[in-house]
N, C-alpha and C positions, 0 to 999 in steps of 0.2 A: 502756335496754336492755329487751328483752322476755323475758330470762331464757334465751335459747337458748344452748346450749353450743357451743364451738368445738373441733374436733379438732386433733391435732398438725399435720395438713397444712393447717390454716387453713380447712377447710370447716365450714359451720354446719349443725347438725342441726336442721331446722325443727320436728321433732316434740318436741324437748326444750324449746321455748319455752312461756311462759305467756300470751303475748298481752298482757302488761302487766296481767293480772288477778290478784287475790289468790285464795287458796284459798277464802276465805269467799264472795267474789263468784262464784267458779266454782260453789260448792255451791248458791247461790241460783239461778243460771242453769240449773243441771242439774236441781234438784229442783222449781223453780217450775212449769215446764210439766207435770211429772208430777202435781203436786198439782191443777193446773187440770184435767187430764185426768180425775182422780177425780171432781171436782165435775161435769164434763160428763156422765160416765157415770151419776152419781146423778141428774142432771136428766133424762136420757133414760129412765131406769127409772121415775121418778116422774111425769114430764110429757110423755113421748114420744108419738108418734102412735099412735092406736088401731089395732091390727093384728088385732083380734078377727074381722073379716070376711074376713081374708085379704088385704086391701088397706089401705094406709095412709090414715087419715082425719085431716085436719088441721082444727082448729077455727078457725084464723086464719092469716093470712100470716106473722105473727110466729112462730108455732109451726113453720111450714114452714121459715122462714129459719134459726131456731135449730137445727133438726134437721140442715139442710144444713151449717151451720157446725160442728156437733159431729162430723159424719162426716169432714169434711176435716181438722179438728184431730186427731181420733183417728188417722186414717191417717198424717198428717204426724208425729205423735209416736211411732208404733209401727213405721213402715216401716223395713226394713233390707234392703239388697241392691241399691239403685239404683232408677232410674225405672221399669223394667218391672214391678217388684213392685207398684207403685201400681195398675196396671191391674186385676188381679183383685180387689184389695181394694175399689176404688171401684165396680167393676161389680157386685160381689156385695152392695153396700149401697145404692147410689143407685137402682138399678132396683127392687128389692123395696119400697123406701120410697116409690116413686111420684114421685121427684124428677126422673127422666129416663126415657126409653124406651131400649131397647137400640139402636135406630136412631140416636137423638140421641147416645148415648155413642160409638158407632162413628164418627160424623161428627167428633166432637171428637178422638177418638184419631187419625184420619187427618190432621186439620188440624194437630195438635201435631207429628206426625211430619214433616209437610211443611215446617213452619217451624223456624228455629233456636231453640235453647233447651232446657231440661230438660223431662222428662215431667211435672214438677209443674205446668207451665203448663196442663195439662189441667183443673186446678181452676178456672182463670179461665173457660174455656169453659163448663164445667158450671155454675158459679155464674151466668154470664150467661144461660144457658137458664132457670135457676130464677127469677132476679129482676133481670135487666138489669145494666147497667154497675156500679152500686154493689155488687151482690151478687157480681159477678165479682171485684172487688178484694178484698172481704171473704173470699171462699172461698180465693182465692190466698194472702192473708195468713195465714189460719187454717192452711193447708197448710204454709207454709214457716217460720212463726214458731217452733213447738216444736223442730224439728230444728236451726234456726239457734242458738237459745238453748242447747240442750244441747251442740251442738258447741263453742260458745264456752266454756261452763261446764266442759267436759272438759279444756280446754287446761292450766289450772294443775295438774290432777291427773294428767294422762296420763303425764308424764315419770316420775312416781314409781310408777306402777302397771303400765306397759306391759310390764315385764320380769317381773311376778309370774306364776308358773306357773299359778295358778288363773285369772287373767285370760286368759292365752293359751289355756287349755283351754276356757274359756267362749266366747271369740271363735271358736274352731274349730267348736264346736257351733252357734253362731249363723250362721256362714258356711254350714254344711251346711243349716241351715233355710232360709237365703236361697236356696240352690240349689233346694230343694224348692219355694219360692214362685215362682221363675222357671219351673219346670216347670208349676206350676199356672197361671201366667199364659198360657203357650202353650196348655195344654189348654182353659182357659176361653175364650180367644179363638177357638180352633178350633171349639168348640161354638157360639159366638155367630155366627161368620162362616159356618160350614158348615151347622150345624143338624143335626137328626136327626128321625126320625119321631115322637118324643115331644115335640119342642120346637116348638110352634106359633108362638112369638114370635120365632123365629130370623129374622135378616135377612141377605140376601145379594144379590149382583149378578146371579145367575142363578136359575133356577127350581127346581132340584132339588139335594139334598145332594151327589150325586156330581159334578154340574157345578160347584158352588161349590167343592168340594174340589179339583177339577182346576185351577180358576182360582187358588186360594190357592197350590197347589204350584207352578204356573207363575210366579206373581209372586215367590215365595221363590227359585225357581231363577234367575229373571232377576237378582235382586239378589245372590245368593250365588255363582252360577257365572259369569254373564255380566257381573257387576260393574256392573249398571245402578244408578244412584243412587236412593236412597230416594224423594226427591221425584218423580223420573220415574216410578217404579213407582206411586206414589199417583195421579199424573195419568193414567196408563194405566188404573188402576182406575176413576177418575172418568169417563173417556171410555167405558169399557165399561158403566158404570152408566147413563150417559146414553143409550147405544145401546139397552140393555135396556129403559129406560123408553119410548123411542120405539117400539120393536117391540111392547111390550105395552100401550101407551097408559096406563101408570100415571104417577102424579105422583112 
């Protein structure tokens, strides 16, 4: 038995189960990833990329790869609120560190939305850009490992703490923070896709911020109002981008 409780009507409460894990094992799975996170943060502070010139400078491929792994592990360990929250966290760290350009990140974001699977698969694309197939797997594993361990570690403890008033209040506050992160994700992507007069690195399918804003609103309306499927919207955006490239002669 996994420790799940059965109510009087015979139904099983899955949240009351322990997954066959002891509380000691759960504590190790819960705290282990957090301890490793502390070590990674210490490594970044002591041996991270040199940012004194305003751009990341890496002394070796090993340093670049470890920096990328640390970013994905940190985001995977701290993210709360679902896949969309991953987007602004990764965008705000990978691009300043010089691991990806905004254009490459947006290509990966579109591809992950086009394919089935969670937003965490964006880590595989970004890792592949940084260091090929081995790095794609390593970055994906670094992203999913801490959250998976902590979720399993919480199982033996959750049944005893989920009704605690302090835990309920804490989760309410965390949920509110996650909603704020979702708003930040929308705002950050809007600035990245549309751009403004102060953002010379903005990428878009059209040539001016106003026209890019109109395109974004049109695609959102197509999906939200006219119920056009997400993959179809992405393919329409791809077609518009190809048309724009042909008209301007850009690659």
